VOPAGU-2260 file (C-alpha; in pm, 1 decimal, decimal comma):
REM VOPAGU-2260
SITE   aa  ch    i         X         Y         Z
SITE  UNK   A    0   -1656,6   -2648,5     963,4
SITE  UNK   A    1   -1758,7   -3024,3     991,0
SITE  UNK   A    2   -1696,8   -3204,6    1367,4
SITE  UNK   A    3   -1722,4   -3503,0    1515,5
SITE  UNK   A    4   -2051,8   -3542,1    1675,3
SITE  UNK   A    5   -1907,9   -3660,6    1980,8
SITE  UNK   A    6   -1756,6   -3299,3    1984,4
SITE  UNK   A    7   -1965,5   -3012,6    2149,4
SITE  UNK   A    8   -1952,7   -2689,6    2000,5
SITE  UNK   A    9   -2053,5   -2486,1    2339,7
SITE  UNK   A   10   -1652,9   -2446,3    2462,3
SITE  UNK   A   11   -1545,8   -2286,9    2157,0
SITE  UNK   A   12   -1889,2   -2033,1    2170,4
SITE  UNK   A   13   -1762,2   -1986,4    2560,4
SITE  UNK   A   14   -1387,7   -1938,3    2453,3
SITE  UNK   A   15   -1458,6   -1709,1    2169,9
SITE  UNK   A   16   -1745,7   -1507,6    2454,1
SITE  UNK   A   17   -1398,8   -1466,5    2691,9
SITE  UNK   A   18   -1146,4   -1420,0    2396,8
SITE  UNK   A   19   -1367,2   -1128,7    2280,7
SITE  UNK   A   20   -1435,4    -955,8    2561,5
SITE  UNK   A   21   -1086,9    -986,1    2696,2
SITE  UNK   A   22   -1016,2    -789,1    2332,0
SITE  UNK   A   23   -1255,5    -571,2    2382,8
SITE  UNK   A   24   -1100,1    -477,6    2748,2
SITE  UNK   A   25    -796,8    -393,1    2607,4
SITE  UNK   A   26    -884,6    -204,4    2304,2
SITE  UNK   A   27    -530,2     -75,4    2134,5
SITE  UNK   A   28    -697,5     122,4    1864,3
SITE  UNK   A   29    -409,4     358,7    1664,0
SITE  UNK   A   30     -58,9     306,7    1805,8
SITE  UNK   A   31     124,1     561,7    1581,2
SITE  UNK   A   32     422,7     266,6    1474,8
SITE  UNK   A   33     419,8      51,1    1207,8
SITE  UNK   A   34      18,6      97,7    1187,7
SITE  UNK   A   35      39,4     436,5    1098,5
SITE  UNK   A   36     243,3     322,7     783,7
SITE  UNK   A   37      -3,9     112,1     723,1
SITE  UNK   A   38    -342,4     358,3     756,3
SITE  UNK   A   39    -132,6     583,5     499,0
SITE  UNK   A   40     -35,3     283,4     214,5
SITE  UNK   A   41    -442,7     214,0     220,2
SITE  UNK   A   42    -556,3     559,3     233,3
SITE  UNK   A   43    -343,8     638,0     -66,5
SITE  UNK   A   44    -347,0     332,4    -290,8
SITE  UNK   A   45    -136,1     445,6    -604,1
SITE  UNK   A   46     136,8     438,2    -282,4
SITE  UNK   A   47     149,5      98,7    -258,3
SITE  UNK   A   48     362,5      63,9    -543,6
SITE  UNK   A   49     626,3     287,0    -389,9
SITE  UNK   A   50     532,9     595,9    -541,9
SITE  UNK   A   51     551,1     903,1    -275,8
SITE  UNK   A   52     611,9     704,8      11,7
SITE  UNK   A   53     870,4     760,5     224,8
SITE  UNK   A   54     845,7     470,2     492,6
SITE  UNK   A   55     980,8     123,7     458,0
SITE  UNK   A   56    1022,1     -43,9     152,5
SITE  UNK   A   57     889,7    -416,6     276,5
SITE  UNK   A   58     529,5    -233,1     380,7
SITE  UNK   A   59     362,3    -159,8      18,0
SITE  UNK   A   60     469,6    -548,7     -57,4
SITE  UNK   A   61     138,4    -660,7     198,1
SITE  UNK   A   62    -115,9    -553,0     -27,7
SITE  UNK   A   63    -348,3    -809,2     125,3
SITE  UNK   A   64    -319,4    -669,2     429,0
SITE  UNK   A   65    -333,7    -320,0     295,2
SITE  UNK   A   66    -638,5    -396,2      99,9
SITE  UNK   A   67    -861,1    -506,5     386,4
SITE  UNK   A   68    -710,2    -230,6     620,4
SITE  UNK   A   69    -872,5      -1,1     326,5
SITE  UNK   A   70   -1202,8    -161,2     307,2
SITE  UNK   A   71   -1231,8    -148,0     665,5
SITE  UNK   A   72   -1135,6     216,5     676,6
SITE  UNK   A   73   -1386,5     309,0     454,8
SITE  UNK   A   74   -1663,8     146,2     616,4
SITE  UNK   A   75   -1551,8     264,9     991,4
SITE  UNK   A   76   -1336,4     606,2     889,0
SITE  UNK   A   77   -1031,7     665,2     984,7
SITE  UNK   A   78   -1080,2     635,7    1362,9
SITE  UNK   A   79    -973,3     342,2    1560,2
SITE  UNK   A   80   -1227,0      61,4    1444,5
SITE  UNK   A   81   -1112,5     159,1    1095,3
SITE  UNK   A   82    -778,6     -13,8    1202,6
SITE  UNK   A   83    -901,1    -297,1    1400,8
SITE  UNK   A   84   -1192,6    -443,9    1262,7
SITE  UNK   A   85   -1001,7    -682,1    1043,9
SITE  UNK   A   86    -743,3    -807,0    1332,1
SITE  UNK   A   87    -976,5    -807,6    1561,7
SITE  UNK   A   88   -1167,6   -1075,5    1319,7
SITE  UNK   A   89    -872,0   -1293,8    1252,2
SITE  UNK   A   90    -757,7   -1314,7    1583,1
SITE  UNK   A   91   -1126,8   -1477,4    1614,8
SITE  UNK   A   92   -1069,7   -1705,5    1368,9
SITE  UNK   A   93    -712,1   -1821,3    1487,5
SITE  UNK   A   94    -861,9   -1872,3    1819,5
SITE  UNK   A   95   -1131,8   -2084,3    1586,3
SITE  UNK   A   96    -896,1   -2284,3    1374,3
SITE  UNK   A   97    -676,8   -2379,7    1663,2
SITE  UNK   A   98   -1004,8   -2561,0    1842,4
SITE  UNK   A   99   -1067,1   -2738,1    1504,8
SITE  UNK   A  100    -738,7   -2839,4    1445,7
SITE  UNK   A  101    -701,3   -2967,9    1809,1
SITE  UNK   A  102    -997,3   -3155,4    1784,0
SITE  UNK   A  103    -896,1   -3316,0    1474,1
SITE  UNK   A  104    -504,2   -3456,2    1556,3
SITE  UNK   A  105    -600,1   -3462,1    1887,7
SITE  UNK   A  106    -838,3   -3735,4    1841,0
SITE  UNK   A  107   -1078,9   -3559,7    2050,1
SITE  UNK   A  108   -1196,6   -3193,5    2216,7
SITE  UNK   A  109   -1001,8   -3115,8    2498,3
SITE  UNK   A  110    -753,4   -3049,2    2239,7
SITE  UNK   A  111    -931,6   -2853,6    2076,6
SITE  UNK   A  112   -1071,1   -2670,6    2361,0
SITE  UNK   A  113    -732,3   -2623,4    2561,8
SITE  UNK   A  114    -551,2   -2511,6    2266,9
SITE  UNK   A  115    -855,3   -2246,5    2114,0
SITE  UNK   A  116    -833,4   -2102,9    2552,7
SITE  UNK   A  117    -465,1   -2066,7    2513,2
SITE  UNK   A  118    -487,5   -1849,5    2222,8
SITE  UNK   A  119    -756,0   -1681,2    2401,7
SITE  UNK   A  120    -602,9   -1555,6    2689,4
SITE  UNK   A  121    -226,8   -1518,3    2466,4
SITE  UNK   A  122    -150,6   -1130,7    2573,0
SITE  UNK   A  123      79,4   -1129,7    2241,3
SITE  UNK   A  124    -275,6   -1162,6    2062,9
SITE  UNK   A  125    -469,3    -957,5    2282,4
SITE  UNK   A  126    -292,1    -668,7    2230,6
SITE  UNK   A  127    -214,1    -766,3    1829,6
SITE  UNK   A  128    -612,7    -825,2    1814,0
SITE  UNK   A  129    -747,7    -443,9    1756,7
SITE  UNK   A  130    -392,4    -339,4    1630,7
SITE  UNK   A  131    -336,6    -267,2    1229,7
SITE  UNK   A  132     -22,3    -471,4    1289,6
SITE  UNK   A  133      32,1    -723,6     991,3
SITE  UNK   A  134     219,1   -1015,1    1142,5
SITE  UNK   A  135    -154,0   -1157,7    1340,7
SITE  UNK   A  136    -353,7   -1102,0    1023,3
SITE  UNK   A  137     -73,0   -1269,6     776,7
SITE  UNK   A  138     -17,6   -1568,3    1059,8
SITE  UNK   A  139    -423,5   -1598,1    1070,0
SITE  UNK   A  140    -439,4   -1699,6     695,1
SITE  UNK   A  141    -107,3   -1911,9     722,9
SITE  UNK   A  142    -290,9   -2133,2     985,0
SITE  UNK   A  143    -617,0   -2138,2     769,6
SITE  UNK   A  144    -443,2   -2266,1     454,4
SITE  UNK   A  145    -274,8   -2491,3     677,4
SITE  UNK   A  146    -579,9   -2607,0     816,5
SITE  UNK   A  147    -759,6   -2679,0     505,6
SITE  UNK   A  148    -479,9   -2880,5     370,7
SITE  UNK   A  149    -510,7   -3092,8     688,6
SITE  UNK   A  150    -889,9   -3084,8     667,6
SITE  UNK   A  151    -854,8   -3253,5     346,2
SITE  UNK   A  152    -563,7   -3487,9     419,1
SITE  UNK   A  153    -730,9   -3646,8     730,6
SITE  UNK   A  154   -1130,2   -3638,4     577,6
SITE  UNK   A  155   -1039,4   -3715,6     252,6
SITE  UNK   A  156   -1176,6   -3390,6     108,6
SITE  UNK   A  157    -929,7   -3392,6     -84,5
SITE  UNK   A  158   -1095,6   -3086,6    -338,4
SITE  UNK   A  159    -979,9   -2863,6      25,8
SITE  UNK   A  160    -662,4   -2905,9    -100,8
SITE  UNK   A  161    -744,2   -2622,8    -384,2
SITE  UNK   A  162    -853,1   -2335,6    -134,3
SITE  UNK   A  163    -580,3   -2434,8     130,4
SITE  UNK   A  164    -294,7   -2389,9     -93,6
SITE  UNK   A  165    -431,6   -2077,2    -226,3
SITE  UNK   A  166    -494,0   -1922,5     105,7
SITE  UNK   A  167    -119,8   -2021,5     221,0
SITE  UNK   A  168      32,7   -1845,1     -78,3
SITE  UNK   A  169    -196,6   -1555,9     -38,8
SITE  UNK   A  170     -84,0   -1499,2     296,0
SITE  UNK   A  171     255,3   -1421,8     113,8
SITE  UNK   A  172      34,9   -1070,4      68,5
SITE  UNK   A  173       0,0   -1007,7     447,5
SITE  UNK   A  174     351,7   -1052,3     574,2
SITE  UNK   A  175     671,4   -1273,0     403,5
SITE  UNK   A  176     669,8   -1506,7     706,0
SITE  UNK   A  177     506,6   -1755,7     487,0
SITE  UNK   A  178     882,7   -1791,6     263,6
SITE  UNK   A  179    1024,4   -1968,8     574,3
SITE  UNK   A  180     772,9   -2241,7     542,6
SITE  UNK   A  181     945,7   -2317,1     223,7
SITE  UNK   A  182    1239,5   -2518,2     403,3
SITE  UNK   A  183    1051,0   -2683,3     601,8
SITE  UNK   A  184     846,6   -2828,5     313,6
SITE  UNK   A  185    1109,5   -2947,4     134,9
SITE  UNK   A  186    1272,6   -3120,9     465,5
SITE  UNK   A  187     964,1   -3280,2     542,1
SITE  UNK   A  188     945,8   -3396,9     175,9
SITE  UNK   A  189    1280,0   -3545,9     184,3
SITE  UNK   A  190    1218,7   -3727,8     519,5
SITE  UNK   A  191     941,2   -3905,7     364,5
SITE  UNK   A  192    1143,2   -3964,3      28,6
SITE  UNK   A  193    1458,5   -4109,6     270,7
SITE  UNK   A  194    1152,8   -4309,4     433,1
SITE  UNK   A  195    1030,5   -4462,2     119,2
SITE  UNK   A  196    1401,4   -4536,1      14,7
SITE  UNK   A  197    1479,5   -4776,9     284,9
SITE  UNK   A  198    1160,2   -4920,2     234,5
SITE  UNK   A  199    1149,8   -5008,3    -129,6
SITE  UNK   A  200     879,8   -4817,8    -164,2
SITE  UNK   A  201     814,6   -4587,1    -492,1
SITE  UNK   A  202     905,6   -4242,7    -423,6
SITE  UNK   A  203     623,6   -3992,7    -440,8
SITE  UNK   A  204     548,6   -3596,3    -365,9
SITE  UNK   A  205     353,5   -3611,4     -68,9
SITE  UNK   A  206      -0,8   -3484,1    -186,2
SITE  UNK   A  207     -64,7   -3232,3      94,3
SITE  UNK   A  208     298,4   -3095,3      66,6
SITE  UNK   A  209     286,0   -3065,0    -281,3
SITE  UNK   A  210     -48,5   -2863,1    -253,4
SITE  UNK   A  211     146,5   -2625,8     -26,0
SITE  UNK   A  212     415,9   -2614,3    -252,2
SITE  UNK   A  213     254,1   -2498,0    -569,0
SITE  UNK   A  214      26,9   -2295,4    -412,2
SITE  UNK   A  215     330,5   -2069,1    -245,4
SITE  UNK   A  216     479,3   -2104,7    -619,5
SITE  UNK   A  217     152,1   -1977,6    -773,1
SITE  UNK   A  218     128,0   -1644,4    -581,7
SITE  UNK   A  219     500,1   -1573,3    -552,5
SITE  UNK   A  220     499,0   -1654,4    -926,9
SITE  UNK   A  221     204,3   -1456,3   -1027,8
SITE  UNK   A  222     358,6   -1128,8    -813,2
SITE  UNK   A  223     637,4   -1141,0   -1009,5
SITE  UNK   A  224     482,8   -1124,7   -1331,2
SITE  UNK   A  225     285,5    -842,9   -1172,1
SITE  UNK   A  226     600,8    -644,4   -1041,4
SITE  UNK   A  227     763,0    -714,5   -1358,6
SITE  UNK   A  228     546,1    -531,1   -1546,9
SITE  UNK   A  229     462,9    -228,8   -1292,9
SITE  UNK   A  230     886,4    -178,8   -1233,8
SITE  UNK   A  231    1063,7    -414,5   -1462,9
SITE  UNK   A  232    1211,5    -638,1   -1214,9
SITE  UNK   A  233    1012,1    -992,0   -1115,7
SITE  UNK   A  234    1247,0   -1002,9    -800,2
SITE  UNK   A  235    1122,4    -678,8    -691,0
SITE  UNK   A  236    1028,0    -795,3    -373,1
SITE  UNK   A  237    1324,5    -974,4    -251,9
SITE  UNK   A  238    1531,4    -641,9    -367,6
SITE  UNK   A  239    1272,0    -476,3    -150,1
SITE  UNK   A  240    1326,9    -713,9     141,6
SITE  UNK   A  241    1687,8    -671,6      97,4
SITE  UNK   A  242    1716,0    -272,5     114,5
SITE  UNK   A  243    1473,4    -290,6     448,8
SITE  UNK   A  244    1724,0    -469,2     605,9
SITE  UNK   A  245    1969,7    -198,3     545,7
SITE  UNK   A  246    1699,9     123,1     573,8
SITE  UNK   A  247    1603,9     -38,3     916,2
SITE  UNK   A  248    1959,6     -40,6    1106,1
SITE  UNK   A  249    1841,8    -105,6    1468,4
SITE  UNK   A  250    1616,1    -410,1    1387,6
SITE  UNK   A  251    1876,1    -616,9    1216,6
SITE  UNK   A  252    2177,1    -833,7    1307,9
SITE  UNK   A  253    2439,1    -630,5    1112,4
SITE  UNK   A  254    2773,1    -433,0    1165,6
SITE  UNK   A  255    2675,3     -88,8    1342,6
SITE  UNK   A  256    2345,0    -172,9    1484,8
SITE  UNK   A  257    2233,1    -182,6    1808,5
SITE  UNK   A  258    2077,2    -589,9    1795,6
SITE  UNK   A  259    2407,9    -668,6    1542,9
SITE  UNK   A  260    2772,0    -570,1    1642,1
SITE  UNK   A  261    3029,2    -278,6    1632,0
SITE  UNK   A  262    3329,6    -454,0    1461,3
SITE  UNK   A  263    3361,4    -711,3    1201,3
SITE  UNK   A  264    3598,6    -906,3    1472,4
SITE  UNK   A  265    3338,6    -911,2    1730,2
SITE  UNK   A  266    3070,7   -1057,7    1492,1
SITE  UNK   A  267    3155,5   -1433,3    1586,0
SITE  UNK   A  268    3115,1   -1384,8    2001,8
SITE  UNK   A  269    2804,5   -1143,6    1854,2
SITE  UNK   A  270    2641,0   -1509,4    1662,8
SITE  UNK   A  271    2662,9   -1662,8    1892,6
SITE  UNK   A  272    2492,2   -1505,3    2177,9
SITE  UNK   A  273    2291,0   -1426,2    1984,8
SITE  UNK   A  274    2183,2   -1817,6    1895,4
SITE  UNK   A  275    2246,4   -1964,9    2165,7
SITE  UNK   A  276    2096,4   -1691,7    2417,9
SITE  UNK   A  277    1923,4   -1438,6    2257,5
SITE  UNK   A  278    1684,4   -1593,0    2073,9
SITE  UNK   A  279    1588,3   -1870,6    2260,1
SITE  UNK   A  280    1516,2   -1687,6    2547,1
SITE  UNK   A  281    1289,1   -1469,7    2404,1
SITE  UNK   A  282    1099,7   -1757,8    2214,0
SITE  UNK   A  283    1087,3   -1962,0    2550,2
SITE  UNK   A  284    1124,3   -1752,5    2848,7
SITE  UNK   A  285     866,7   -1468,3    2796,8
SITE  UNK   A  286     581,1   -1409,1    3030,1
SITE  UNK   A  287     333,9   -1239,0    2729,6
SITE  UNK   A  288     360,6   -1551,0    2564,3
SITE  UNK   A  289     216,1   -1769,5    2860,5
SITE  UNK   A  290     559,2   -2011,7    2804,9
SITE  UNK   A  291     339,2   -2146,7    2577,6
SITE  UNK   A  292     650,7   -2214,7    2298,5
SITE  UNK   A  293     802,4   -2386,8    2570,5
SITE  UNK   A  294     543,4   -2607,4    2687,6
SITE  UNK   A  295     512,6   -2677,2    2320,1
SITE  UNK   A  296     883,0   -2791,2    2309,0
SITE  UNK   A  297     838,7   -3024,0    2550,4
SITE  UNK   A  298     530,1   -3187,3    2411,4
SITE  UNK   A  299     711,3   -3187,5    2057,3
SITE  UNK   A  300    1037,7   -3360,5    2256,3
SITE  UNK   A  301     773,3   -3616,7    2382,7
SITE  UNK   A  302     656,2   -3692,5    2064,7
SITE  UNK   A  303     955,4   -3743,8    1896,5
SITE  UNK   A  304    1095,2   -4015,5    2170,1
SITE  UNK   A  305     714,9   -4212,9    2060,2
SITE  UNK   A  306     896,8   -4133,6    1688,8
SITE  UNK   A  307     528,4   -3908,5    1626,3
SITE  UNK   A  308     620,9   -3584,4    1576,6
SITE  UNK   A  309     256,2   -3524,4    1375,7
SITE  UNK   A  310     148,2   -3245,7    1180,5
SITE  UNK   A  311     167,8   -3025,7    1417,6
SITE  UNK   A  312     532,9   -3133,6    1549,9
SITE  UNK   A  313     685,8   -3104,8    1227,1
SITE  UNK   A  314     475,6   -2763,7    1133,5
SITE  UNK   A  315     559,5   -2608,7    1518,8
SITE  UNK   A  316     942,3   -2776,1    1533,9
SITE  UNK   A  317    1032,4   -2636,2    1110,6
SITE  UNK   A  318     947,1   -2304,4    1204,0
SITE  UNK   A  319    1078,0   -2295,5    1494,4
SITE  UNK   A  320    1479,2   -2382,5    1358,3
SITE  UNK   A  321    1390,2   -2133,9    1093,8
SITE  UNK   A  322    1287,1   -1848,1    1345,4
SITE  UNK   A  323    1602,4   -1945,1    1586,6
SITE  UNK   A  324    1864,7   -2012,9    1239,5
SITE  UNK   A  325    1682,6   -1883,7     967,9
SITE  UNK   A  326    1875,3   -1541,6     743,5
SITE  UNK   A  327    1629,5   -1256,1     691,7
SITE  UNK   A  328    1898,2   -1140,7     411,8
SITE  UNK   A  329    1990,4   -1393,7     120,4
SITE  UNK   A  330    2338,0   -1186,8      19,2
SITE  UNK   A  331    2464,7   -1269,7     365,3
SITE  UNK   A  332    2371,2   -1452,4     680,6
SITE  UNK   A  333    2176,8   -1240,3     899,1
SITE  UNK   A  334    1973,0   -1417,2    1161,8
SITE  UNK   A  335    1658,0   -1199,0    1303,3
SITE  UNK   A  336    1672,7   -1101,0    1662,7
SITE  UNK   A  337    1352,4   -1150,0    1849,3
SITE  UNK   A  338    1336,8    -847,1    2072,2
SITE  UNK   A  339     961,3    -830,3    1969,8
SITE  UNK   A  340     723,5   -1089,6    2039,6
SITE  UNK   A  341     461,8   -1038,9    1726,1
SITE  UNK   A  342     776,6   -1123,9    1537,8
SITE  UNK   A  343     711,8   -1483,8    1602,9
SITE  UNK   A  344     329,4   -1484,5    1571,4
SITE  UNK   A  345     313,8   -1798,2    1323,8
SITE  UNK   A  346     465,8   -1990,7    1580,5
SITE  UNK   A  347     192,9   -1949,7    1818,6
SITE  UNK   A  348    -106,5   -2158,0    1625,1
SITE  UNK   A  349     114,5   -2517,5    1647,3
SITE  UNK   A  350     264,6   -2450,3    1952,6
SITE  UNK   A  351    -143,8   -2406,8    2076,5
SITE  UNK   A  352    -175,5   -2729,6    1909,0
SITE  UNK   A  353     107,8   -2894,5    2127,2
SITE  UNK   A  354      66,3   -2716,4    2437,3
SITE  UNK   A  355    -317,4   -2807,9    2437,4
SITE  UNK   A  356    -192,5   -3140,3    2445,2
SITE  UNK   A  357       4,7   -3123,9    2755,3
SITE  UNK   A  358    -289,1   -2957,2    2921,4
SITE  UNK   A  359    -578,0   -3206,0    2757,2
SITE  UNK   A  360    -369,8   -3488,2    3001,1
SITE  UNK   A  361    -463,5   -3337,5    3305,1
SITE  UNK   A  362    -754,9   -3382,4    3509,5
SITE  UNK   A  363   -1038,6   -3142,2    3565,0
SITE  UNK   A  364    -956,6   -3033,4    3930,4
SITE  UNK   A  365    -581,7   -2963,1    3841,3
SITE  UNK   A  366    -662,8   -2793,2    3530,0
SITE  UNK   A  367    -898,2   -2548,0    3719,8
SITE  UNK   A  368    -598,1   -2494,1    3930,0
SITE  UNK   A  369    -390,9   -2400,4    3676,5
SITE  UNK   A  370    -648,2   -2144,9    3485,0
SITE  UNK   A  371    -650,5   -1910,3    3756,1
SITE  UNK   A  372    -244,8   -1814,1    3734,2
SITE  UNK   A  373    -257,9   -1860,9    3357,7
SITE  UNK   A  374    -574,4   -1614,6    3312,2
SITE  UNK   A  375    -371,6   -1370,6    3636,5
SITE  UNK   A  376     -72,4   -1373,8    3412,8
SITE  UNK   A  377    -284,2   -1295,7    3109,2
SITE  UNK   A  378    -422,6    -980,2    3256,8
SITE  UNK   A  379     -88,9    -857,1    3394,4
SITE  UNK   A  380     113,7    -915,5    3074,5
SITE  UNK   A  381    -240,2    -744,5    2907,7
SITE  UNK   A  382    -184,6    -397,6    3108,4
SITE  UNK   A  383     188,7    -459,0    3061,3
SITE  UNK   A  384     105,2    -432,8    2685,1
SITE  UNK   A  385    -146,6    -138,0    2740,2
SITE  UNK   A  386     156,7      75,2    2923,6
SITE  UNK   A  387     404,1     -42,8    2620,3
SITE  UNK   A  388     131,1     172,9    2384,2
SITE  UNK   A  389      64,8     418,3    2632,8
SITE  UNK   A  390     -49,1     795,4    2459,1
SITE  UNK   A  391    -151,5     949,1    2725,1
SITE  UNK   A  392    -218,8    1308,4    2598,0
SITE  UNK   A  393    -295,3    1260,5    2303,4
SITE  UNK   A  394    -594,8    1408,2    2309,1
SITE  UNK   A  395    -486,1    1767,3    2371,3
SITE  UNK   A  396    -285,9    1749,4    2011,8
SITE  UNK   A  397    -570,6    1641,6    1851,5
SITE  UNK   A  398    -797,1    1949,5    1999,9
SITE  UNK   A  399    -530,7    2189,9    1903,5
SITE  UNK   A  400    -513,9    2026,5    1550,2
SITE  UNK   A  401    -896,3    2100,4    1528,9
SITE  UNK   A  402    -866,4    2439,9    1628,3
SITE  UNK   A  403    -682,2    2525,4    1303,5
SITE  UNK   A  404    -844,3    2309,1    1068,4
SITE  UNK   A  405    -759,9    2460,5     763,1
SITE  UNK   A  406    -382,0    2582,0     848,9
SITE  UNK   A  407     -92,7    2389,2     701,4
SITE  UNK   A  408      93,4    2117,4     884,0
SITE  UNK   A  409     450,9    2049,5     844,0
SITE  UNK   A  410     619,1    1797,6     927,9
SITE  UNK   A  411     924,2    1503,5     982,3
SITE  UNK   A  412     765,2    1273,3     691,5
SITE  UNK   A  413     707,7     973,9     919,3
SITE  UNK   A  414     462,8    1167,5    1204,0
SITE  UNK   A  415     279,3    1318,1     879,6
SITE  UNK   A  416     185,6     978,4     810,0
SITE  UNK   A  417       9,5     966,8    1141,8
SITE  UNK   A  418    -202,6    1315,2    1093,3
SITE  UNK   A  419    -475,9    1202,1     883,8
SITE  UNK   A  420    -600,6    1000,1    1262,9
SITE  UNK   A  421    -483,4    1271,2    1470,7
SITE  UNK   A  422    -750,7    1508,4    1231,9
SITE  UNK   A  423    -997,2    1273,0    1195,2
SITE  UNK   A  424    -992,3    1337,2     834,3
SITE  UNK   A  425    -999,8    1138,9     525,2
SITE  UNK   A  426    -706,7    1082,6     310,5
SITE  UNK   A  427    -648,8    1399,2     136,4
SITE  UNK   A  428    -428,3    1545,8     444,0
SITE  UNK   A  429    -281,3    1870,1     465,1
SITE  UNK   A  430      65,1    1781,1     566,7
SITE  UNK   A  431     354,3    1886,9     411,3
SITE  UNK   A  432     686,8    1673,6     462,1
SITE  UNK   A  433     984,5    1834,1     554,5
SITE  UNK   A  434    1284,9    1676,5     361,6
SITE  UNK   A  435    1659,1    1624,3     480,1
SITE  UNK   A  436    1676,0    1977,0     608,1
SITE  UNK   A  437    1808,9    1988,5     943,6
SITE  UNK   A  438    1808,3    2279,2    1138,1
SITE  UNK   A  439    1764,7    2496,7     887,8
SITE  UNK   A  440    1442,0    2316,5     784,0
SITE  UNK   A  441    1299,9    2524,3    1066,8
SITE  UNK   A  442    1323,2    2844,5     824,4
SITE  UNK   A  443    1044,1    2673,9     565,8
SITE  UNK   A  444     694,9    2663,4     718,2
SITE  UNK   A  445     557,2    3037,5     656,1
SITE  UNK   A  446     469,5    3214,6    1002,4
SITE  UNK   A  447     113,8    3084,7    1106,9
SITE  UNK   A  448     163,2    2734,9    1022,1
SITE  UNK   A  449     190,3    2409,0    1261,0
SITE  UNK   A  450     516,6    2142,4    1277,3
SITE  UNK   A  451     426,6    1819,7    1402,0
SITE  UNK   A  452     719,3    1657,9    1556,9
SITE  UNK   A  453     767,0    1310,7    1687,5
SITE  UNK   A  454    1128,6    1262,6    1881,6
SITE  UNK   A  455    1106,0     904,2    1813,6
SITE  UNK   A  456    1066,1     907,1    1446,2
SITE  UNK   A  457    1311,5    1129,7    1413,8
SITE  UNK   A  458    1529,0     941,4    1559,2
SITE  UNK   A  459    1470,2     641,5    1318,9
SITE  UNK   A  460    1496,3     924,4    1032,4
SITE  UNK   A  461    1832,9     961,4    1153,1
SITE  UNK   A  462    1937,5     619,7    1192,3
SITE  UNK   A  463    1831,6     552,3     822,0
SITE  UNK   A  464    2114,4     800,4     745,5
SITE  UNK   A  465    1862,2    1093,7     682,4
SITE  UNK   A  466    1933,8    1455,0     826,0
SITE  UNK   A  467    1528,1    1558,3     951,9
SITE  UNK   A  468    1417,3    1889,9    1090,7
SITE  UNK   A  469    1535,2    1935,9    1422,8
SITE  UNK   A  470    1337,1    2043,3    1720,9
SITE  UNK   A  471    1292,6    2372,5    1768,2
SITE  UNK   A  472    1497,0    2487,4    2102,2
SITE  UNK   A  473    1217,3    2615,9    2404,4
SITE  UNK   A  474    1442,3    2962,9    2310,2
SITE  UNK   A  475    1376,4    2990,1    1948,6
SITE  UNK   A  476    1119,9    3301,5    1965,4
SITE  UNK   A  477     990,9    3206,5    1626,1
SITE  UNK   A  478     830,2    2917,1    1770,9
SITE  UNK   A  479     537,3    2818,0    2018,7
SITE  UNK   A  480     493,7    2516,2    2207,8
SITE  UNK   A  481      84,0    2453,9    2132,1
SITE  UNK   A  482      49,8    2112,2    2269,7
SITE  UNK   A  483     258,3    1770,5    2336,3
SITE  UNK   A  484     146,5    1425,8    2406,0
SITE  UNK   A  485     155,0    1095,8    2298,5
SITE  UNK   A  486     500,8    1106,1    2184,1
SITE  UNK   A  487     433,6    1410,6    1937,5
SITE  UNK   A  488     499,4    1807,5    1958,9
SITE  UNK   A  489     297,0    2047,2    1833,9
SITE  UNK   A  490     441,6    2357,6    1726,2
SITE  UNK   A  491     304,7    2675,3    1594,5
SITE  UNK   A  492     539,2    2974,9    1367,1
SITE  UNK   A  493     465,6    3293,4    1486,0
SITE  UNK   A  494     755,7    3537,2    1281,9
């Protein structure tokens, strides 16, 4: 990484040490949520192509995330570090990228230091830095691509456009949020052409924007070719994304959804409430984001008054509009509810750059006074995340499974995705999934077999239209509860 000789690397190293300490102090590991699906897919490579995978259609599409997760599980085993290693590396890398971009675009090291510090203290990033969710890694890949493109633009090292464009395109293989950058690129390019037209200058594509667009199109085109060969459908990605919105009814704005509306007549009012209140509140009034999006919006408005949004302002403002008003479906207008903070991960890096500009204007004395409440709020929110992902009592379930290492374990398909981790065993699982059999499914396991269930997973399966096995009633003489913890229930059939 090149840098101005007047810019010291020492603050970056100190911020990275602080960031590493916070992330290790609030280490998460396995959360038995989306990471259970990713871990299972990574341990079963054939399932990445949709074979015998019972979960969400979009997750096998994220092959970049799955590849690194499989690699780390090969290095560290199926335990917590097998899941947390690469997310932690991506988290620290994004802090370094924020520092470099702040120095590059802000003109001096104070902006870079402030931007890096904000990301280091960001509770969402601290929590997800040791979770195997795809959101952080995808945002870091996107940020790496943008940094390389801007580095090429501002330092005249034009060869960096090639790796920058490729990395930006490859972020699609971590998560599809980079597709929301395509309308932003087109809008900025149109704005440049409009400016040139008014000036009477020739209309030419901007080299940086052209490289970004070509990188995304190249990866998307090659991926479409692979899916055409595997599935006979070059639009497999988009069809799976559409299918995902139907199989996850409670996560999207749609008829009958908990985040949507009950009747067609209620849609206009529900849509207005989502766009004008729920989403702005989720973006700007979240304590677990340290309010950096609100600070970034304030700085963007200041820049717009000077008619100088800068690359960071265009990046943040464009993605902000997409997260506010973009659609998760190509067939209908279906905005994305932003209830979970990791949905907006791509906004954090450009927001930190803009918010860092504001903090860099403060005197050292005022900055020190602000640092204490920022750190206190960060620690408070980190504790809140720890409670959110709490899995106390899980060791008892693991111990009960270890006491019967060769006994077959039946269960609902989602709960069995976590069995390898609970067992601490390699990818060859002893789990036997029970299909849509309802209460009658309890008659299937033979005497002596174990039954692993998670009521939360059962609710999710029912929301998707399945009829999973029911939890054995306490009065059922055929079953005994061996252990419970972390949301899981482990039964054994007696008769």
